[in-house]
Legacy VTK file of the C-alpha trace (Angstrom):
# vtk DataFile Version 3.0
C-alpha trace
ASCII
DATASET POLYDATA
POINTS 272 float
0.000 0.000 0.000
1.373 3.402 -0.941
2.149 5.954 1.772
-0.258 8.478 0.282
-3.246 6.138 0.409
-5.614 6.870 3.308
-6.880 3.933 5.376
-10.545 4.192 6.370
-11.477 2.159 9.434
-14.970 1.368 10.640
-15.898 2.516 14.169
-15.552 -0.238 16.745
-18.629 -1.761 18.470
-17.728 0.129 21.661
-17.578 3.456 19.829
-20.915 2.822 18.099
-22.609 1.751 21.335
-21.289 4.815 23.185
-22.418 7.071 20.347
-25.898 5.549 20.544
-26.014 5.984 24.343
-24.918 9.606 24.077
-27.490 10.299 21.384
-30.243 8.679 23.420
-29.358 10.744 26.495
-29.310 13.963 24.449
-32.664 13.088 22.937
-34.242 12.478 26.329
-32.691 15.494 28.074
-32.659 18.122 25.339
-34.622 17.306 22.202
-37.598 15.357 23.476
-38.815 18.137 25.843
-38.569 20.684 23.039
-40.622 18.548 20.676
-43.162 17.361 23.239
-43.420 20.566 25.302
-42.745 18.677 28.535
-40.147 19.610 31.105
-36.669 18.099 30.778
-36.411 14.926 32.852
-34.063 11.971 32.972
-35.300 9.453 35.532
-34.271 5.871 36.354
-36.460 4.100 33.724
-34.869 6.245 31.029
-31.416 5.375 32.309
-32.236 1.647 32.366
-33.667 1.812 28.853
-30.577 3.533 27.461
-28.225 1.138 29.269
-30.059 -2.017 28.176
-30.428 -0.969 24.550
-26.793 0.155 24.443
-25.642 -3.249 25.742
-27.829 -5.075 23.233
-26.543 -2.891 20.411
-22.943 -3.522 21.500
-23.527 -7.297 21.567
-24.994 -7.285 18.064
-22.236 -5.089 16.694
-19.542 -7.221 18.382
-20.933 -10.409 16.838
-21.015 -8.751 13.422
-17.447 -7.430 13.781
-16.227 -10.838 14.991
-17.857 -12.609 12.035
-16.366 -10.100 9.582
-12.919 -10.479 11.157
-13.138 -14.269 10.973
-14.223 -14.104 7.328
-11.373 -11.701 6.539
-8.899 -14.041 8.247
-10.162 -16.935 6.118
-9.860 -14.834 2.976
-6.323 -13.798 3.901
-5.388 -17.421 4.600
-6.870 -18.571 1.294
-5.075 -15.776 -0.555
-1.776 -16.804 1.049
-2.310 -20.431 0.020
-3.054 -19.437 -3.576
-0.090 -17.073 -3.720
2.297 -19.723 -2.376
0.868 -22.694 -4.311
3.129 -24.600 -6.683
0.225 -25.034 -9.126
-0.788 -22.350 -11.583
-3.934 -20.467 -10.544
-5.610 -17.924 -12.761
-9.064 -16.353 -12.799
-10.983 -15.078 -15.807
-14.250 -13.188 -16.151
-17.174 -14.645 -18.071
-15.758 -13.177 -21.292
-12.533 -15.138 -20.828
-10.303 -12.203 -19.882
-7.696 -12.933 -17.194
-8.257 -10.933 -13.995
-5.746 -12.641 -11.666
-2.689 -14.906 -11.847
-0.587 -16.256 -8.979
3.245 -16.324 -8.842
3.311 -19.969 -10.023
1.565 -18.855 -13.230
4.289 -16.292 -13.815
7.052 -18.818 -13.119
5.655 -21.641 -15.253
4.240 -19.668 -18.181
6.946 -17.003 -18.400
4.359 -14.203 -18.487
4.383 -11.608 -15.710
1.191 -10.606 -13.937
1.171 -7.301 -15.781
1.476 -9.089 -19.137
-1.216 -11.681 -18.386
-3.975 -9.676 -16.693
-6.390 -8.331 -19.293
-5.361 -10.965 -21.846
-7.240 -14.058 -23.002
-5.757 -17.430 -21.986
-5.268 -18.087 -25.693
-1.868 -16.376 -25.283
-0.829 -19.844 -24.053
-2.388 -21.674 -27.014
0.031 -24.216 -28.454
-1.781 -25.240 -31.635
-1.700 -28.874 -30.520
-5.441 -29.111 -29.820
-8.250 -28.830 -32.344
-11.010 -26.213 -32.349
-13.431 -28.950 -31.247
-11.346 -29.402 -28.094
-11.863 -25.751 -27.091
-15.539 -25.808 -28.102
-16.061 -28.678 -25.690
-14.275 -26.662 -22.976
-16.586 -23.668 -23.336
-19.681 -25.836 -23.732
-18.886 -27.504 -20.411
-18.274 -24.193 -18.633
-21.330 -22.640 -20.249
-23.415 -25.437 -18.726
-22.066 -24.477 -15.295
-19.977 -27.636 -14.989
-16.329 -28.239 -14.071
-13.945 -29.001 -16.948
-10.956 -31.346 -16.504
-8.386 -32.292 -19.128
-4.729 -32.654 -19.993
-3.762 -29.538 -21.905
-0.626 -28.727 -23.882
0.177 -25.001 -23.701
3.064 -22.927 -24.983
5.258 -20.864 -22.672
6.301 -17.340 -23.521
9.704 -18.666 -24.646
8.009 -21.056 -27.096
8.554 -24.279 -25.118
5.605 -26.655 -24.825
4.208 -27.440 -21.397
1.841 -30.307 -20.533
-0.627 -29.474 -17.756
-3.422 -31.185 -15.888
-6.079 -28.461 -15.781
-9.278 -28.031 -13.766
-11.553 -25.049 -14.509
-14.498 -24.339 -12.198
-17.262 -21.720 -12.421
-17.237 -19.181 -9.577
-20.726 -18.098 -8.472
-22.034 -15.175 -6.420
-24.592 -15.386 -3.612
-27.453 -15.632 -6.123
-25.861 -18.554 -7.982
-24.884 -16.501 -11.031
-21.528 -17.358 -12.609
-19.246 -14.340 -12.332
-15.782 -15.795 -12.983
-13.915 -18.982 -13.849
-11.086 -20.292 -11.667
-8.433 -22.479 -13.303
-5.807 -24.534 -11.505
-3.098 -26.272 -13.506
-0.276 -28.619 -12.561
2.795 -28.867 -14.784
3.279 -32.566 -15.639
5.726 -32.100 -18.512
8.615 -33.842 -16.738
6.352 -36.569 -15.370
4.939 -37.328 -18.817
8.422 -37.405 -20.367
9.656 -39.838 -17.691
6.575 -42.004 -18.076
6.938 -42.111 -21.857
10.640 -43.006 -21.533
9.798 -45.880 -19.172
7.073 -47.135 -21.503
9.457 -46.938 -24.448
12.166 -48.852 -22.559
9.634 -51.487 -21.490
8.384 -51.854 -25.063
11.928 -52.214 -26.390
12.734 -54.896 -23.811
9.601 -56.797 -24.801
10.534 -56.556 -28.475
14.046 -57.847 -27.747
12.644 -60.679 -25.645
10.223 -61.610 -28.441
13.004 -61.467 -31.031
15.225 -63.762 -28.976
12.290 -66.136 -28.501
11.908 -66.479 -32.257
15.553 -67.439 -32.784
16.367 -70.902 -34.005
19.845 -72.367 -34.231
21.198 -72.612 -37.747
23.233 -75.402 -39.275
26.417 -73.373 -38.799
27.628 -70.629 -36.484
27.451 -68.181 -39.362
23.862 -69.160 -40.162
22.861 -68.662 -36.520
24.633 -65.281 -36.493
22.749 -64.220 -39.619
19.438 -65.081 -37.950
20.406 -63.149 -34.808
21.332 -60.108 -36.899
18.091 -60.301 -38.878
15.957 -60.388 -35.734
17.824 -57.494 -34.111
17.724 -55.421 -37.303
13.928 -55.746 -37.313
13.762 -53.675 -34.112
12.832 -49.967 -34.505
15.643 -47.500 -35.098
18.235 -49.994 -36.417
19.464 -49.987 -39.991
22.409 -52.410 -39.965
23.501 -55.023 -37.427
26.812 -56.902 -37.282
27.805 -59.795 -35.039
31.556 -59.999 -34.446
33.522 -62.724 -32.646
36.776 -61.811 -30.935
39.368 -64.556 -30.849
41.892 -65.281 -28.116
44.695 -63.828 -30.246
42.827 -60.470 -30.320
41.717 -60.974 -33.910
38.092 -60.352 -34.846
35.845 -62.236 -37.251
32.526 -61.052 -38.596
30.000 -63.838 -38.173
26.947 -62.143 -39.593
25.685 -58.867 -41.072
22.155 -57.726 -41.805
21.231 -56.585 -44.355
23.815 -58.737 -46.093
26.573 -56.904 -47.978
26.359 -57.765 -51.620
29.646 -58.606 -53.303
30.780 -56.104 -55.881
30.824 -57.213 -59.438
34.307 -57.195 -60.825
35.158 -55.288 -63.981
35.837 -57.028 -67.269
39.140 -58.861 -67.774
41.218 -61.037 -65.566
42.769 -58.081 -63.789
39.811 -57.774 -61.374
40.250 -58.836 -57.747
LINES 1 273
272 0 1 2 3 4 5 6 7 8 9 10 11 12 13 14 15 16 17 18 19 20 21 22 23 24 25 26 27 28 29 30 31 32 33 34 35 36 37 38 39 40 41 42 43 44 45 46 47 48 49 50 51 52 53 54 55 56 57 58 59 60 61 62 63 64 65 66 67 68 69 70 71 72 73 74 75 76 77 78 79 80 81 82 83 84 85 86 87 88 89 90 91 92 93 94 95 96 97 98 99 100 101 102 103 104 105 106 107 108 109 110 111 112 113 114 115 116 117 118 119 120 121 122 123 124 125 126 127 128 129 130 131 132 133 134 135 136 137 138 139 140 141 142 143 144 145 146 147 148 149 150 151 152 153 154 155 156 157 158 159 160 161 162 163 164 165 166 167 168 169 170 171 172 173 174 175 176 177 178 179 180 181 182 183 184 185 186 187 188 189 190 191 192 193 194 195 196 197 198 199 200 201 202 203 204 205 206 207 208 209 210 211 212 213 214 215 216 217 218 219 220 221 222 223 224 225 226 227 228 229 230 231 232 233 234 235 236 237 238 239 240 241 242 243 244 245 246 247 248 249 250 251 252 253 254 255 256 257 258 259 260 261 262 263 264 265 266 267 268 269 270 271
């Protein structure tokens, strides 16, 4: 808060109750006789009435102030949780314009709060999803329902980011939707690790299946050729060689796949 901004505080319950008591006394002593034409009096029943009503007013005002303070504490606690959350949180109005982003949004998307507020979330659009995907999103929100999906967005620096997103309608006291609240968890690294594990598992299964199909050939070379052919059938391999190393440190190629075709010699007996 800037130093030039004035803070306006509500009167406390004690101040309001005292103000009421003082006003009641002035009314009884000064104003009521003038209006009614009676002589100024302030007897015991008047004093009891002012005291009792002042106490009742104080009790009501104290309960109201206590409830407001408790609600403000809850709001402050919720705001602190959102500000310190590791998940992205951003709020849009019913037209889709961003009205709030938390620090995690800034860190994960690369956009500052000043850059994001007032913009449409399409600034994160990656081009990975179809128009039908976004139509389903808005149809779900338009029906007042919560939308959940895995969404691929694009950071400010151009890098893709995979997120698990939940968008909920925010309603006022009458039930009218006033805003949409989105929470998103960055699962880019998790998805990459999961895909790498699945790929490694698939490759191991393919190798195991290839070895299971092997049959011994009539010669070592024939068996080596079959081994090379099975391995070369695996994804990402173009040529496979099986080499045997002898005790004298010499090496002998047992099999190659695809086989190397012998060159045709040129005409005449000079070819080798």
